[in-house]
C-alpha positions as CSV (number, residue, x, y, z in Angstrom):
1,M,236.5,73.7,-61.8
2,L,238.8,76.5,-62.9
3,S,239.9,76.4,-66.6
4,V,243.5,77.4,-67.2
5,V,245.5,77.3,-70.4
6,C,249.2,77.3,-71.1
7,A,251.3,78.0,-74.2
8,I,253.8,75.5,-75.4
9,I,256.0,77.8,-77.5
10,M,258.7,75.8,-79.4
11,R,261.9,77.0,-81.0
12,G,263.6,74.1,-82.7
13,S,263.9,71.3,-80.0
14,K,263.5,73.8,-77.1
15,I,260.4,74.9,-75.2
16,F,259.8,78.3,-73.6
17,V,259.5,78.4,-69.8
18,A,259.1,81.3,-67.4
19,K,259.9,81.7,-63.7
20,R,257.0,82.5,-61.4
21,P,257.3,85.5,-59.0
22,A,258.1,84.7,-55.4
23,H,254.8,86.0,-54.0
24,K,252.6,83.7,-56.2
25,K,251.5,80.2,-55.4
26,E,254.4,77.9,-56.3
27,G,256.6,81.0,-56.4
28,L,260.1,80.7,-58.0
29,K,259.1,77.6,-59.9
30,W,259.1,77.5,-63.7
31,E,256.0,77.2,-65.8
32,F,254.6,77.2,-69.3
33,P,253.1,80.7,-69.5
34,G,249.3,81.2,-69.6
35,G,246.4,81.8,-67.3
36,K,242.7,81.6,-66.5
37,V,240.0,81.3,-69.1
38,E,237.5,84.1,-68.4
39,P,233.7,83.4,-68.6
40,G,232.6,83.5,-72.3
41,E,236.2,83.3,-73.5
42,T,237.6,80.5,-75.7
43,E,240.8,78.8,-74.7
44,Q,242.5,80.2,-77.8
45,A,241.4,83.8,-76.9
46,A,242.6,83.4,-73.3
47,L,246.0,82.2,-74.5
48,T,246.4,85.1,-76.9
49,R,245.4,87.6,-74.2
50,E,247.4,86.0,-71.3
51,I,250.6,85.7,-73.4
52,R,250.2,89.3,-74.6
53,E,249.8,90.5,-71.0
54,E,252.6,88.4,-69.5
55,L,255.2,88.4,-72.3
56,S,254.3,91.2,-74.6
57,I,254.3,89.0,-77.6
58,E,251.6,87.7,-80.0
59,V,251.1,84.0,-80.3
60,G,248.8,81.9,-82.5
61,P,247.3,78.8,-80.8
62,I,247.7,76.0,-83.3
63,E,246.5,72.8,-81.7
64,K,245.6,71.4,-78.3
65,I,248.4,69.2,-76.9
66,G,246.7,67.7,-73.8
67,A,245.2,68.5,-70.4
68,V,245.5,67.5,-66.8
69,A,243.0,67.9,-63.9
70,I,244.2,68.9,-60.5
71,K,241.9,68.1,-57.5
72,V,243.3,70.7,-55.1
73,P,242.8,73.4,-56.1
74,R,240.2,72.3,-58.7
75,I,241.9,73.2,-61.9
76,N,241.8,71.9,-65.5
77,L,245.0,72.9,-67.2
78,T,245.1,72.6,-71.0
79,A,248.3,72.9,-73.0
80,W,248.3,74.4,-76.5
81,N,251.0,74.3,-79.2
82,C,251.4,78.0,-79.9
83,Q,253.3,79.8,-82.7
84,W,255.2,82.9,-81.8
85,L,253.9,85.4,-84.4
86,S,255.5,88.7,-83.4
87,G,257.0,91.0,-80.8
88,E,259.9,90.9,-78.4
89,I,259.7,89.3,-75.0
90,H,259.2,91.8,-72.2
91,L,258.4,90.1,-68.9
92,T,255.5,91.8,-67.0
93,E,254.9,89.2,-64.4
94,H,257.7,86.6,-64.5
95,L,261.2,86.9,-63.1
96,A,263.0,85.2,-65.9
97,F,262.6,83.0,-69.0
98,D,264.6,80.2,-70.6
99,W,264.4,77.8,-73.6
100,V,264.7,74.2,-72.4
101,E,265.4,71.1,-74.5
102,V,262.4,68.8,-74.5
103,Q,264.4,65.9,-73.1
104,D,265.5,68.2,-70.2
105,L,262.0,69.3,-69.0
106,T,262.0,66.8,-66.1
107,A,265.2,68.4,-64.7
108,V,263.5,71.9,-64.5
109,D,261.8,72.9,-61.3
110,L,258.4,73.1,-62.9
111,S,255.1,73.9,-61.1
112,G,253.1,70.8,-60.1
113,A,250.5,70.9,-62.8
114,D,253.1,71.7,-65.5
115,I,255.1,68.6,-64.5
116,L,252.0,66.5,-65.2
117,L,251.9,67.8,-68.8
118,I,255.5,66.6,-69.7
119,P,254.5,63.1,-71.0
120,Q,251.7,64.6,-73.2
121,I,254.1,67.3,-74.5
122,K,256.8,64.7,-75.3
123,S,254.3,62.4,-77.0
124,Y,252.8,65.3,-79.0
125,I,256.3,66.3,-80.3
126,E,257.3,62.7,-81.1
127,N,254.1,62.1,-83.0
128,S,253.9,65.5,-84.7
129,P,255.1,66.1,-88.3
130,I,256.9,69.3,-87.1
C-alpha cells in the first residue's frame, strides 16, 4: 500500500486547499497538498519536503489528524496539522489555491480521498484547544 501524507494548514477558521493540474489523476479537483512518503522517510519529513516542493513554503508538522485507506488504488492517506513557518506561496505544481472555511469543505470539489478526511478534520478542530 502506498503511503501518502497531506498538510492541513489552518489560518483562523480557514483551511488551505490547492487545485490539481488538469493532466493529473482527479485533475482540476481541489486537495490538501502533500504527496508520497519515500522509502526510509518519516511522514513528517515527507510533508516538509512535499510542501516545500509544491508550495515553496516551510511547514512544521504538529500532530496527526487522521487517516483513510483507499482500496483502488491502494493508498493510505494521512492528514497532519501543519504550522506555516515561513515563505511566500509560489505554486510549482498546482493551478490555484484558496482558503476555505471549515464548515464549507463539503461544498468544495475535493479529490475522493480528501473528501473522506473531512469528518476527521472537523472532529479534530472541534476537539482541539486551538
